[in-house]
C-alpha positions in Angstrom: 0.1 0.1 0.1 1.2 3.4 -1.1 1.0 6.1 1.6 0.9 9.8 1.0 4.0 12.1 1.6 3.4 14.5 4.6 4.0 17.9 3.2 3.3 21.6 4.3 0.8 23.2 2.1 -0.2 27.0 2.4 -4.1 28.0 2.2 -7.4 27.1 4.1 -5.8 24.1 5.8 -3.3 26.1 7.3 -5.9 28.8 8.3 -8.0 25.8 9.9 -4.7 24.7 11.6 -3.9 28.1 12.9 -7.6 28.5 14.4 -7.4 25.1 16.1 -4.0 25.4 17.6 -4.8 28.8 19.6 -7.6 26.8 21.0 -10.3 28.1 18.4 -13.1 25.8 17.0 -13.7 25.5 13.4 -17.3 25.1 12.3 -18.0 23.3 8.7 -21.2 23.5 7.3 -22.3 21.9 3.8 -25.5 21.7 1.9 -27.4 18.5 2.7 -25.2 17.9 5.9 -25.4 18.7 9.7 -22.9 21.4 11.1 -20.2 19.8 12.9 -17.2 21.0 15.0 -13.9 20.2 15.0 -12.1 20.8 18.1 -8.5 20.2 19.4 -6.7 17.9 21.8 -3.4 18.3 23.4 -1.0 15.6 22.4 -0.4 14.9 26.2 -3.9 14.2 26.7 -4.2 11.3 24.2 -4.8 7.6 25.3 -1.5 5.8 25.4 -2.6 3.7 22.3 -2.8 6.6 20.1 0.6 7.0 20.6 1.3 3.6 19.5 -0.5 4.5 16.3 1.3 7.8 15.7 4.7 6.0 15.8 3.8 3.4 13.3 2.3 6.1 11.1 5.7 8.0 11.2 7.5 4.9 10.3 5.2 3.8 7.7 4.0 0.7 9.5 3.5 -2.3 9.8 0.2 -1.8 10.9 -1.9 -4.3 12.7 -5.0 -3.7 10.7 -5.3 -4.3 6.9 -7.7 -0.8 6.9 -5.2 1.0 8.1 -3.6 3.6 5.8 -6.5 3.3 3.8 -8.3 6.5 2.4 -10.5 8.3 4.7 -13.6 9.7 2.8 -14.8 12.4 5.2 -18.1 11.3 4.2 -19.5 12.9 7.6 -18.1 16.1 6.1 -17.0 17.2 9.5 -13.2 17.6 8.5 -12.3 20.5 5.9 -13.3 19.3 2.5 -10.4 18.2 0.6 -9.7 16.0 -2.8 -10.0 12.4 -2.4 -7.0 10.5 -1.2 -6.2 13.7 1.1 -6.9 12.1 4.5 -6.1 8.4 5.7 -7.3 6.6 8.4 -5.5 4.5 11.1 -6.7 2.2 14.2 -6.0 3.4 17.6 -6.6 0.2 19.6 -9.4 0.0 22.4 -8.4 -2.0 25.1 -10.8 -5.0 25.8 -12.4 -4.8 22.3 -12.6 -7.6 20.4 -13.1 -5.6 17.1 -11.0 -2.5 15.6 -13.3 -0.3 18.1 -14.4 3.2 17.8 -10.8 5.1 18.1 -8.9 6.4 14.8 -6.3 8.8 13.8 -7.0 10.5 10.4 -4.1 12.3 9.1 -3.9 14.8 6.3 -1.3 15.5 3.9 -0.1 18.7 5.7 2.4 18.2 8.3 1.3 17.0 11.5 -2.4 17.3 10.5 -3.6 14.8 12.7 -7.0 14.3 14.0 -8.5 12.1 16.7 -12.0 10.6 16.8 -13.0 8.5 20.0 -16.7 7.9 18.5 -15.8 6.6 15.2 -15.9 9.9 13.1 -18.9 11.6 15.0 -16.4 14.3 16.2 -12.6 15.1 15.5 -10.0 17.0 17.3 -7.0 18.1 15.9 -3.8 16.9 17.8 -2.1 19.8 19.1 1.7 19.0 19.5 2.5 22.0 21.2 0.9 21.3 24.6 
């Protein structure tokens, strides 16, 4: 499986990232979809299993689940709108779960544009590496 490069781009994503890094919330509305918000979470507040997943992403794998690294479609339209293939998803193991569970890291192509969801895409928090 081929994984996208993690590069820095300037534009809407940078503006969203800036707003979130200073503790703001970005509200995204689309026609036909409910308005949702992306929050932020401090790197130090992530569950310990998320660190394992982030380390695997940084190394390029190997991943424990075949779905890890697959394109995240953003069907919920909660994350900022991007072209197909921009986002990829990875499992954050849930202790005691016999399945993949609900926790994921979704990465964007921008450098350190990593989102955490604990509720299977119902909400997302941009990971703030500065706290």
